[in-house]
KEPANU-481506 format. One record per atom (N, C-alpha, C, O, CB): x, y, z. Coordinates in Angstrom, 1 decimal, decimal comma. Glycine has a CB too. Example, Ala and Ser with C-alpha at 12.3 -4.5 7.8 and 13.67 -1.06 7.14 Angstrom:
BEGIN
> 13,2 / -5,7 / 7,8
> 12,3 / -4,5 / 7,8
> 13,2 / -3,3 / 7,8
> 14,2 / -3,3 / 8,5
> 11,3 / -4,5 / 9,0
> 12,8 / -2,2 / 7,1
> 13,7 / -1,1 / 7,1
> 12,9 / 0,0 / 7,9
> 13,4 / 1,1 / 8,0
> 14,1 / -0,6 / 5,7
This chain:
BEGIN
> 8,3 / -25,6 / 42,0
> 7,7 / -24,9 / 40,9
> 7,6 / -23,4 / 41,2
> 7,2 / -23,1 / 42,3
> 6,4 / -25,5 / 40,5
> 7,9 / -22,6 / 40,3
> 7,8 / -21,1 / 40,5
> 6,4 / -20,7 / 40,1
> 5,9 / -21,1 / 39,1
> 8,9 / -20,4 / 39,7
> 5,9 / -19,8 / 40,9
> 4,5 / -19,3 / 40,6
> 4,6 / -18,1 / 39,7
> 5,6 / -17,3 / 39,7
> 3,8 / -18,8 / 41,9
> 3,6 / -17,9 / 38,9
> 3,5 / -16,8 / 37,9
> 2,3 / -16,0 / 38,2
> 1,3 / -16,5 / 38,6
> 3,5 / -17,3 / 36,5
> 2,5 / -14,7 / 38,0
> 1,3 / -13,8 / 38,1
> 1,1 / -13,1 / 36,7
> 2,1 / -12,6 / 36,1
> 1,6 / -12,7 / 39,2
> -0,1 / -13,2 / 36,2
> -0,4 / -12,6 / 34,9
> -1,0 / -11,2 / 35,1
> -2,0 / -11,1 / 35,9
> -1,4 / -13,5 / 34,1
> -0,5 / -10,3 / 34,4
> -1,0 / -8,9 / 34,5
> -1,5 / -8,6 / 33,1
> -0,8 / -8,7 / 32,1
> 0,1 / -7,9 / 34,9
> -2,7 / -8,1 / 33,0
> -3,3 / -7,8 / 31,7
> -3,1 / -6,3 / 31,4
> -3,4 / -5,5 / 32,3
> -4,8 / -8,1 / 31,6
> -2,6 / -6,0 / 30,2
> -2,4 / -4,6 / 29,8
> -3,0 / -4,4 / 28,4
> -3,2 / -5,3 / 27,7
> -0,9 / -4,2 / 29,8
> -3,3 / -3,1 / 28,1
> -3,8 / -2,7 / 26,8
> -3,2 / -1,4 / 26,3
> -3,2 / -0,4 / 27,1
> -5,4 / -2,6 / 26,9
> -2,7 / -1,4 / 25,1
> -2,1 / -0,2 / 24,5
> -2,0 / -0,4 / 23,0
> -2,0 / -1,5 / 22,5
> -0,7 / 0,0 / 25,1
> -2,0 / 0,8 / 22,3
> -1,9 / 0,7 / 20,9
> -0,4 / 0,8 / 20,4
> -0,1 / 0,7 / 19,2
> -2,7 / 1,8 / 20,2
> 0,5 / 0,9 / 21,4
> 1,9 / 0,9 / 21,1
> 2,7 / 0,4 / 22,3
> 2,0 / -0,1 / 23,2
> 2,4 / 2,4 / 20,7
> 4,0 / 0,5 / 22,2
> 4,8 / 0,0 / 23,3
> 4,7 / 0,8 / 24,6
> 4,9 / 0,4 / 25,7
> 6,2 / -0,1 / 22,9
> 4,2 / 2,1 / 24,4
> 4,0 / 3,0 / 25,5
> 2,5 / 3,4 / 25,5
> 2,1 / 4,1 / 24,6
> 4,9 / 4,2 / 25,4
> 1,8 / 2,9 / 26,5
> 0,3 / 3,2 / 26,5
> 0,0 / 4,6 / 26,7
> -0,3 / 5,1 / 27,8
> -0,4 / 2,3 / 27,5
> 0,0 / 5,4 / 25,6
> -0,2 / 6,9 / 25,7
> -1,7 / 7,2 / 25,7
> -2,1 / 8,3 / 26,2
> 0,5 / 7,6 / 24,6
> -2,5 / 6,3 / 25,1
> -4,0 / 6,6 / 25,1
> -4,4 / 7,6 / 24,0
> -5,5 / 8,1 / 24,1
> -4,4 / 7,0 / 26,4
> -3,5 / 8,0 / 23,2
> -3,8 / 9,0 / 22,2
> -4,2 / 8,4 / 20,9
> -3,4 / 7,7 / 20,2
> -2,6 / 10,0 / 21,9
> -5,4 / 8,6 / 20,5
> -6,0 / 8,1 / 19,2
> -6,7 / 9,2 / 18,6
> -7,4 / 10,0 / 19,3
> -6,9 / 6,8 / 19,4
> -6,6 / 9,4 / 17,3
> -7,4 / 10,4 / 16,6
> -7,3 / 10,1 / 15,1
> -6,3 / 10,0 / 14,5
> -6,7 / 11,8 / 16,9
> -8,5 / 10,1 / 14,5
> -8,5 / 9,8 / 13,0
> -7,9 / 11,0 / 12,2
> -7,7 / 10,9 / 11,0
> -10,0 / 9,6 / 12,6
> -7,7 / 12,1 / 12,9
> -7,1 / 13,3 / 12,2
> -5,7 / 12,9 / 11,6
> -5,3 / 13,4 / 10,6
> -6,9 / 14,5 / 13,2
> -5,0 / 12,0 / 12,2
> -3,7 / 11,6 / 11,7
> -3,9 / 10,9 / 10,3
> -3,1 / 11,2 / 9,4
> -3,0 / 10,6 / 12,7
> -4,9 / 10,1 / 10,2
> -5,1 / 9,5 / 8,9
> -5,6 / 10,5 / 7,9
> -5,2 / 10,5 / 6,7
> -6,2 / 8,3 / 9,0
> -6,4 / 11,5 / 8,3
> -6,9 / 12,5 / 7,4
> -5,8 / 13,4 / 6,9
> -5,8 / 13,8 / 5,7
> -8,0 / 13,3 / 8,1
> -4,9 / 13,8 / 7,8
> -3,8 / 14,6 / 7,4
> -3,0 / 14,0 / 6,3
> -2,6 / 14,6 / 5,3
> -2,9 / 15,0 / 8,6
> -2,7 / 12,7 / 6,4
> -1,9 / 11,9 / 5,4
> -2,7 / 11,8 / 4,1
> -2,2 / 11,9 / 3,0
> -1,6 / 10,5 / 5,9
> -4,1 / 11,6 / 4,2
> -4,9 / 11,5 / 3,1
> -5,0 / 12,9 / 2,3
> -5,0 / 12,9 / 1,1
> -6,3 / 11,1 / 3,4
> -4,9 / 14,0 / 3,1
> -4,9 / 15,3 / 2,4
> -3,6 / 15,5 / 1,7
> -3,5 / 16,0 / 0,6
> -5,0 / 16,4 / 3,5
> -2,5 / 14,9 / 2,2
> -1,2 / 15,0 / 1,5
> -1,3 / 14,1 / 0,2
> -0,7 / 14,5 / -0,8
> -0,1 / 14,4 / 2,5
> -1,9 / 13,0 / 0,3
> -2,1 / 12,2 / -0,9
> -2,8 / 13,0 / -2,0
> -2,4 / 13,0 / -3,1
> -2,9 / 10,9 / -0,6
> -3,9 / 13,6 / -1,6
> -4,7 / 14,4 / -2,6
> -3,8 / 15,5 / -3,1
> -3,9 / 15,8 / -4,3
> -5,9 / 15,0 / -1,9
> -3,0 / 16,2 / -2,3
> -2,2 / 17,3 / -2,7
> -1,1 / 16,8 / -3,7
> -0,8 / 17,5 / -4,7
> -1,5 / 17,9 / -1,5
> -0,6 / 15,6 / -3,5
> 0,4 / 15,0 / -4,4
> -0,2 / 14,7 / -5,7
> 0,4 / 15,0 / -6,8
> 1,1 / 13,8 / -3,8
> -1,4 / 14,2 / -5,7
> -2,1 / 13,9 / -7,0
> -2,4 / 15,2 / -7,7
> -2,2 / 15,3 / -8,9
> -3,5 / 13,2 / -6,7
> -2,8 / 16,2 / -7,0
> -3,1 / 17,5 / -7,7
> -1,8 / 18,1 / -8,3
> -1,9 / 18,6 / -9,4
> -3,7 / 18,5 / -6,6
> -0,7 / 18,1 / -7,6
> 0,5 / 18,6 / -8,1
> 1,0 / 17,7 / -9,2
> 1,6 / 18,2 / -10,2
> 1,6 / 18,6 / -7,0
> 0,8 / 16,4 / -9,2
> 1,2 / 15,5 / -10,3
> 0,5 / 16,0 / -11,6
> 1,2 / 16,1 / -12,6
> 0,7 / 14,0 / -9,9
> -0,8 / 16,3 / -11,5
> -1,5 / 16,7 / -12,7
> -1,2 / 18,1 / -13,1
> -1,4 / 18,4 / -14,3
> -3,0 / 16,6 / -12,4
> -0,6 / 18,9 / -12,3
> -0,2 / 20,3 / -12,6
> 1,2 / 20,4 / -13,2
> 1,6 / 21,6 / -13,4
> -0,4 / 21,1 / -11,4
> 1,9 / 19,3 / -13,3
> 3,3 / 19,4 / -13,8
> 3,5 / 18,7 / -15,1
> 2,8 / 17,7 / -15,4
> 4,2 / 18,9 / -12,7
> 4,4 / 19,2 / -15,9
> 4,9 / 18,5 / -17,1
> 6,2 / 17,9 / -16,9
> 6,8 / 17,2 / -17,8
> 4,9 / 19,4 / -18,3
> 6,8 / 18,1 / -15,7
> 8,2 / 17,6 / -15,5
> 8,1 / 16,1 / -15,0
> 7,5 / 15,8 / -14,0
> 8,9 / 18,4 / -14,4
> 8,7 / 15,2 / -15,8
> 8,6 / 13,8 / -15,5
> 9,2 / 13,4 / -14,1
> 8,7 / 12,5 / -13,4
> 9,2 / 12,9 / -16,6
> 10,3 / 14,0 / -13,8
> 11,0 / 13,8 / -12,5
> 10,1 / 14,2 / -11,4
> 10,0 / 13,5 / -10,3
> 12,4 / 14,4 / -12,5
> 9,5 / 15,4 / -11,5
> 8,6 / 15,9 / -10,5
> 7,4 / 15,0 / -10,3
> 7,0 / 14,6 / -9,2
> 8,1 / 17,3 / -10,8
> 6,9 / 14,5 / -11,4
> 5,7 / 13,6 / -11,4
> 6,1 / 12,3 / -10,7
> 5,3 / 11,8 / -9,9
> 5,2 / 13,4 / -12,8
> 7,3 / 11,8 / -11,0
> 7,7 / 10,6 / -10,4
> 7,8 / 10,7 / -8,8
> 7,4 / 9,9 / -8,1
> 9,1 / 10,1 / -11,0
> 8,4 / 11,9 / -8,4
> 8,5 / 12,1 / -7,0
> 7,2 / 12,3 / -6,3
> 7,0 / 11,8 / -5,2
> 9,4 / 13,4 / -6,8
> 6,2 / 13,0 / -7,0
> 4,9 / 13,1 / -6,5
> 4,2 / 11,8 / -6,2
> 3,6 / 11,6 / -5,2
> 4,0 / 14,0 / -7,4
> 4,4 / 10,9 / -7,2
> 3,8 / 9,5 / -7,0
> 4,5 / 8,8 / -5,9
> 3,8 / 8,1 / -5,1
> 4,0 / 8,7 / -8,4
> 5,8 / 8,9 / -5,8
> 6,5 / 8,2 / -4,7
> 6,0 / 8,7 / -3,3
> 5,7 / 8,0 / -2,4
> 8,0 / 8,5 / -4,8
> 5,9 / 10,0 / -3,2
> 5,4 / 10,6 / -1,9
> 4,0 / 10,2 / -1,6
> 3,6 / 9,9 / -0,5
> 5,6 / 12,1 / -1,9
> 3,1 / 10,3 / -2,7
> 1,7 / 9,9 / -2,6
> 1,6 / 8,4 / -2,0
> 0,8 / 8,2 / -1,1
> 1,0 / 9,9 / -3,9
> 2,4 / 7,6 / -2,5
> 2,4 / 6,2 / -2,1
> 2,9 / 6,0 / -0,6
> 2,3 / 5,2 / 0,1
> 3,2 / 5,3 / -3,0
> 3,9 / 6,7 / -0,3
> 4,4 / 6,7 / 1,1
> 3,3 / 7,2 / 2,1
> 3,0 / 6,6 / 3,1
> 5,7 / 7,6 / 1,3
> 2,6 / 8,3 / 1,7
> 1,6 / 8,9 / 2,5
> 0,4 / 7,9 / 2,6
> -0,3 / 7,8 / 3,6
> 1,2 / 10,2 / 2,0
> 0,1 / 7,2 / 1,5
> -1,0 / 6,3 / 1,5
> -0,8 / 5,1 / 2,5
> -1,7 / 4,7 / 3,2
> -1,2 / 5,7 / 0,1
> 0,5 / 4,7 / 2,6
> 0,9 / 3,7 / 3,6
> 0,6 / 4,2 / 5,0
> 0,2 / 3,5 / 5,9
> 2,3 / 3,3 / 3,4
> 1,0 / 5,5 / 5,2
> 0,7 / 6,1 / 6,5
> -0,8 / 6,2 / 6,9
> -1,2 / 6,0 / 8,0
> 1,4 / 7,4 / 6,6
> -1,6 / 6,5 / 5,8
> -3,0 / 6,5 / 6,0
> -3,5 / 5,1 / 6,6
> -4,2 / 5,0 / 7,6
> -3,8 / 6,8 / 4,7
> -3,0 / 4,1 / 5,9
> -3,4 / 2,7 / 6,3
> -2,9 / 2,4 / 7,7
> -3,6 / 1,8 / 8,5
> -2,8 / 1,7 / 5,3
> -1,7 / 2,8 / 8,0
> -1,2 / 2,6 / 9,3
> -2,0 / 3,2 / 10,4
> -2,4 / 2,5 / 11,4
> 0,3 / 3,1 / 9,5
> -2,4 / 4,5 / 10,2
> -3,2 / 5,2 / 11,2
> -4,6 / 4,6 / 11,3
> -5,2 / 4,5 / 12,4
> -3,3 / 6,6 / 10,9
> -5,1 / 4,2 / 10,2
> -6,5 / 3,5 / 10,2
> -6,4 / 2,2 / 11,0
> -7,3 / 1,9 / 11,8
> -7,0 / 3,3 / 8,8
> -5,4 / 1,4 / 10,7
> -5,2 / 0,1 / 11,4
> -5,1 / 0,2 / 12,9
> -5,6 / -0,6 / 13,6
> -4,0 / -0,7 / 10,8
> -4,4 / 1,3 / 13,3
> -4,2 / 1,5 / 14,8
> -5,6 / 1,7 / 15,4
> -5,9 / 1,2 / 16,4
> -3,3 / 2,7 / 15,1
> -6,4 / 2,6 / 14,7
> -7,7 / 2,8 / 15,2
> -8,6 / 1,5 / 15,2
> -9,2 / 1,2 / 16,2
> -8,4 / 3,9 / 14,4
> -8,6 / 0,8 / 14,1
> -9,4 / -0,3 / 13,9
> -9,1 / -1,4 / 14,9
> -9,9 / -2,1 / 15,5
> -9,2 / -0,8 / 12,5
> -7,8 / -1,7 / 15,0
> -7,4 / -2,8 / 15,8
> -7,1 / -2,5 / 17,3
> -7,2 / -3,4 / 18,1
> -6,1 / -3,4 / 15,2
> -6,8 / -1,3 / 17,6
> -6,5 / -1,0 / 19,0
> -7,5 / -0,1 / 19,7
> -7,7 / -0,3 / 20,9
> -5,1 / -0,3 / 19,0
> -8,0 / 0,9 / 19,0
> -9,0 / 1,8 / 19,7
> -10,4 / 1,2 / 19,8
> -10,9 / 1,1 / 20,9
> -9,0 / 3,1 / 19,0
> -10,9 / 0,8 / 18,7
> -12,3 / 0,3 / 18,7
> -12,4 / -1,1 / 19,3
> -11,6 / -2,0 / 19,0
> -12,8 / 0,2 / 17,3
> -13,3 / -1,2 / 20,2
> -13,5 / -2,5 / 21,0
> -14,8 / -3,1 / 20,6
> -15,6 / -2,5 / 19,9
> -13,4 / -2,2 / 22,5
> -15,1 / -4,4 / 21,1
> -16,3 / -5,1 / 20,7
> -17,6 / -4,3 / 21,0
> -18,5 / -4,3 / 20,1
> -16,4 / -6,3 / 21,5
> -17,7 / -3,5 / 22,0
> -18,9 / -2,7 / 22,2
> -19,1 / -1,7 / 21,1
> -20,3 / -1,4 / 20,7
> -18,9 / -2,0 / 23,5
> -18,1 / -1,2 / 20,6
> -18,2 / -0,2 / 19,4
> -18,7 / -0,9 / 18,2
> -19,5 / -0,4 / 17,5
> -16,8 / 0,5 / 19,1
> -18,1 / -2,1 / 17,9
> -18,6 / -2,9 / 16,7
> -20,0 / -3,3 / 16,9
> -20,7 / -3,5 / 15,9
> -17,6 / -4,0 / 16,5
> -20,5 / -3,6 / 18,1
> -21,9 / -3,9 / 18,3
> -22,8 / -2,7 / 18,0
> -23,8 / -2,9 / 17,4
> -22,1 / -4,5 / 19,7
> -22,4 / -1,6 / 18,5
> -23,2 / -0,4 / 18,4
> -23,2 / 0,1 / 16,9
> -24,1 / 0,7 / 16,4
> -22,7 / 0,7 / 19,3
> -22,0 / 0,0 / 16,3
> -21,8 / 0,4 / 14,9
> -21,5 / -0,8 / 14,0
> -20,3 / -0,9 / 13,7
> -20,7 / 1,5 / 14,8
> -22,4 / -1,6 / 13,6
> -22,1 / -2,8 / 12,9
> -21,5 / -2,6 / 11,5
> -20,9 / -3,5 / 11,0
> -23,4 / -3,6 / 12,7
> -21,6 / -1,4 / 11,0
> -21,0 / -1,1 / 9,7
> -19,5 / -0,8 / 9,8
> -18,8 / -0,6 / 8,8
> -21,7 / 0,1 / 9,1
> -19,0 / -0,7 / 11,0
> -17,6 / -0,3 / 11,3
> -16,5 / -1,1 / 10,6
> -15,6 / -0,6 / 10,0
> -17,3 / -0,2 / 12,7
> -16,6 / -2,5 / 10,7
> -15,6 / -3,3 / 10,1
> -15,6 / -3,1 / 8,6
> -14,6 / -3,0 / 8,0
> -15,9 / -4,8 / 10,4
> -16,8 / -3,1 / 8,0
> -16,9 / -2,9 / 6,5
> -16,3 / -1,5 / 6,1
> -15,6 / -1,3 / 5,1
> -18,3 / -3,0 / 6,0
> -16,6 / -0,5 / 6,9
> -16,2 / 0,9 / 6,7
> -14,6 / 0,9 / 6,7
> -14,0 / 1,5 / 5,8
> -16,8 / 1,9 / 7,7
> -14,0 / 0,3 / 7,7
> -12,6 / 0,3 / 7,8
> -12,0 / -0,5 / 6,6
> -11,0 / -0,1 / 6,0
> -12,1 / -0,3 / 9,1
> -12,6 / -1,6 / 6,3
> -12,1 / -2,4 / 5,1
> -12,1 / -1,6 / 3,8
> -11,2 / -1,6 / 3,1
> -13,0 / -3,7 / 5,0
> -13,2 / -0,9 / 3,6
> -13,4 / -0,1 / 2,4
> -12,3 / 1,1 / 2,4
> -11,8 / 1,4 / 1,4
> -14,8 / 0,5 / 2,2
> -12,2 / 1,7 / 3,6
> -11,3 / 2,8 / 3,7
> -9,8 / 2,4 / 3,5
> -9,1 / 3,1 / 2,8
> -11,5 / 3,5 / 5,0
> -9,4 / 1,3 / 4,1
> -8,0 / 0,9 / 3,9
> -7,8 / 0,4 / 2,5
> -6,7 / 0,6 / 2,0
> -7,7 / -0,3 / 4,9
> -8,8 / -0,1 / 1,8
> -8,6 / -0,5 / 0,4
> -8,5 / 0,8 / -0,4
> -7,7 / 0,8 / -1,4
> -9,8 / -1,3 / -0,1
> -9,2 / 1,8 / -0,1
> -9,1 / 3,1 / -0,8
> -7,7 / 3,7 / -0,6
> -7,2 / 4,4 / -1,5
> -10,1 / 4,1 / -0,4
> -7,0 / 3,4 / 0,5
> -5,7 / 3,9 / 0,7
> -4,6 / 3,0 / 0,0
> -3,5 / 3,3 / 0,0
> -5,4 / 4,0 / 2,2
> -5,0 / 1,8 / -0,4
> -4,1 / 0,8 / -1,0
> -4,0 / 0,8 / -2,5
> -4,4 / 1,8 / -3,2
> -4,5 / -0,5 / -0,5
> -3,5 / -0,3 / -3,0
> -3,3 / -0,5 / -4,4
> -4,5 / -0,3 / -5,3
> -4,4 / 0,1 / -6,4
> -2,6 / -1,8 / -4,7
> -5,7 / -0,7 / -4,8
> -6,9 / -0,6 / -5,5
> -7,5 / 0,8 / -5,4
> -8,6 / 1,1 / -5,9
> -7,9 / -1,7 / -5,1
> -6,8 / 1,6 / -4,6
> -7,3 / 3,0 / -4,4
> -6,2 / 4,0 / -4,8
> -5,8 / 4,0 / -5,9
> -7,7 / 3,2 / -2,9
> -5,9 / 4,9 / -3,9
> -5,0 / 6,0 / -4,2
> -3,6 / 5,5 / -4,5
> -2,9 / 6,2 / -5,3
> -4,9 / 7,0 / -3,1
> -3,1 / 4,4 / -4,0
> -1,8 / 4,0 / -4,4
> -1,7 / 3,5 / -5,8
> -0,6 / 3,7 / -6,5
> -1,3 / 2,8 / -3,5
> -2,8 / 3,1 / -6,4
> -2,8 / 2,6 / -7,8
> -3,4 / 3,6 / -8,7
> -3,8 / 3,3 / -9,9
> -3,5 / 1,3 / -7,9
> -3,6 / 4,8 / -8,3
> -4,4 / 5,8 / -9,1
> -3,8 / 7,2 / -8,9
> -3,2 / 7,5 / -7,8
> -5,9 / 5,8 / -8,7
> -4,0 / 8,0 / -9,9
> -3,7 / 9,5 / -9,7
> -5,0 / 10,3 / -10,0
> -5,0 / 11,4 / -10,5
> -2,6 / 9,9 / -10,7
> -6,1 / 9,7 / -9,6
> -7,4 / 10,3 / -9,8
> -7,8 / 11,0 / -8,5
> -7,9 / 10,4 / -7,4
> -8,5 / 9,2 / -10,1
> -8,0 / 12,3 / -8,6
> -8,4 / 13,1 / -7,4
> -9,7 / 12,7 / -6,8
> -9,9 / 12,7 / -5,6
> -8,5 / 14,6 / -7,8
> -10,6 / 12,2 / -7,6
> -11,9 / 11,7 / -7,1
> -11,7 / 10,5 / -6,2
> -12,4 / 10,4 / -5,2
> -12,8 / 11,2 / -8,3
> -10,7 / 9,7 / -6,4
> -10,4 / 8,5 / -5,5
> -9,9 / 9,1 / -4,2
> -10,2 / 8,5 / -3,1
> -9,4 / 7,5 / -6,2
> -9,0 / 10,1 / -4,3
> -8,6 / 10,7 / -3,0
> -9,7 / 11,3 / -2,2
> -9,7 / 11,2 / -1,0
> -7,5 / 11,8 / -3,3
> -10,7 / 11,9 / -2,9
> -11,8 / 12,5 / -2,3
> -12,7 / 11,4 / -1,6
> -13,2 / 11,6 / -0,5
> -12,7 / 13,3 / -3,3
> -12,8 / 10,3 / -2,3
> -13,5 / 9,1 / -1,7
> -12,9 / 8,7 / -0,4
> -13,5 / 8,4 / 0,6
> -13,6 / 8,0 / -2,7
> -11,5 / 8,6 / -0,4
> -10,8 / 8,2 / 0,8
> -11,0 / 9,2 / 1,9
> -11,3 / 8,8 / 3,0
> -9,3 / 8,1 / 0,5
> -11,0 / 10,5 / 1,6
> -11,2 / 11,5 / 2,6
> -12,6 / 11,4 / 3,2
> -12,9 / 11,6 / 4,4
> -11,0 / 12,9 / 2,0
> -13,6 / 11,1 / 2,3
> -15,0 / 10,9 / 2,8
> -15,2 / 9,8 / 3,7
> -15,9 / 9,9 / 4,7
> -15,9 / 10,8 / 1,6
> -14,5 / 8,7 / 3,4
> -14,6 / 7,5 / 4,3
> -13,9 / 7,8 / 5,6
> -14,4 / 7,3 / 6,7
> -13,9 / 6,2 / 3,6
> -12,8 / 8,4 / 5,6
> -12,1 / 8,8 / 6,9
> -13,0 / 9,7 / 7,7
> -13,1 / 9,5 / 8,9
> -10,7 / 9,5 / 6,6
> -13,7 / 10,6 / 7,1
> -14,7 / 11,5 / 7,8
> -15,8 / 10,6 / 8,4
> -16,2 / 10,9 / 9,5
> -15,3 / 12,5 / 6,8
> -16,2 / 9,6 / 7,7
> -17,3 / 8,7 / 8,3
> -16,7 / 8,0 / 9,6
> -17,4 / 7,9 / 10,6
> -17,7 / 7,6 / 7,3
> -15,5 / 7,5 / 9,5
> -14,8 / 6,9 / 10,7
> -14,7 / 7,9 / 11,8
> -15,0 / 7,6 / 12,9
> -13,5 / 6,3 / 10,3
> -14,3 / 9,1 / 11,4
> -14,1 / 10,2 / 12,5
> -15,4 / 10,5 / 13,2
> -15,4 / 10,7 / 14,4
> -13,5 / 11,4 / 11,8
> -16,5 / 10,5 / 12,4
> -17,8 / 10,8 / 13,0
> -18,1 / 9,7 / 14,1
> -18,6 / 10,1 / 15,2
> -18,9 / 10,9 / 11,9
> -17,9 / 8,5 / 13,8
> -18,2 / 7,4 / 14,7
> -17,2 / 7,5 / 15,9
> -17,6 / 7,4 / 17,0
> -18,1 / 6,0 / 14,0
> -15,9 / 7,7 / 15,6
> -14,9 / 7,9 / 16,6
> -15,3 / 8,9 / 17,7
> -15,3 / 8,6 / 18,9
> -13,6 / 8,2 / 16,0
> -15,7 / 10,1 / 17,2
> -16,1 / 11,2 / 18,1
> -17,4 / 10,9 / 18,9
> -17,5 / 11,3 / 20,0
> -16,2 / 12,5 / 17,4
> -18,3 / 10,1 / 18,3
> -19,5 / 9,7 / 19,0
> -19,1 / 8,7 / 20,2
> -19,6 / 8,8 / 21,3
> -20,4 / 8,9 / 18,1
> -18,1 / 7,9 / 19,9
> -17,6 / 7,0 / 21,0
> -16,9 / 7,7 / 22,1
> -17,0 / 7,3 / 23,3
> -16,7 / 5,9 / 20,4
> -16,2 / 8,8 / 21,7
> -15,5 / 9,6 / 22,8
> -16,5 / 10,3 / 23,6
> -16,3 / 10,5 / 24,8
> -14,5 / 10,6 / 22,1
> -17,6 / 10,8 / 23,0
> -18,7 / 11,5 / 23,8
> -19,3 / 10,5 / 24,8
> -19,7 / 10,9 / 25,9
> -19,7 / 12,1 / 22,9
> -19,5 / 9,2 / 24,4
> -20,1 / 8,3 / 25,2
> -19,2 / 7,8 / 26,4
> -19,7 / 7,2 / 27,4
> -20,6 / 7,1 / 24,4
> -17,9 / 8,0 / 26,2
> -17,0 / 7,4 / 27,2
> -17,0 / 8,3 / 28,5
> -16,2 / 7,9 / 29,4
> -15,6 / 7,4 / 26,7
């Protein structure tokens, strides 16, 4: 029988770079808001269609960056110290999805998304100070 050795590793991607930052999600959310603003400022139907398409692509990127933080950066001790964190991520990713900015051209919804990302960022930076 051949012996096996188990090595435990942890990374948010295939290359453990250790780089996490909610700014990535915020930049994409700013792009979503910008697309919504430009959508409302145009009478050109083709331009508006393109603005919606880009908005939805960027909203998917917001969700991606949030999920990386939620599933890979934050660990059980963080969720114990910040018990609202799971709910906050759930609400934020929903705001980036079909029930939020992907299904809406309301600037107020984009502002809500940005506000939730800021709440996550505040907790994120508190955890970085404690590390």
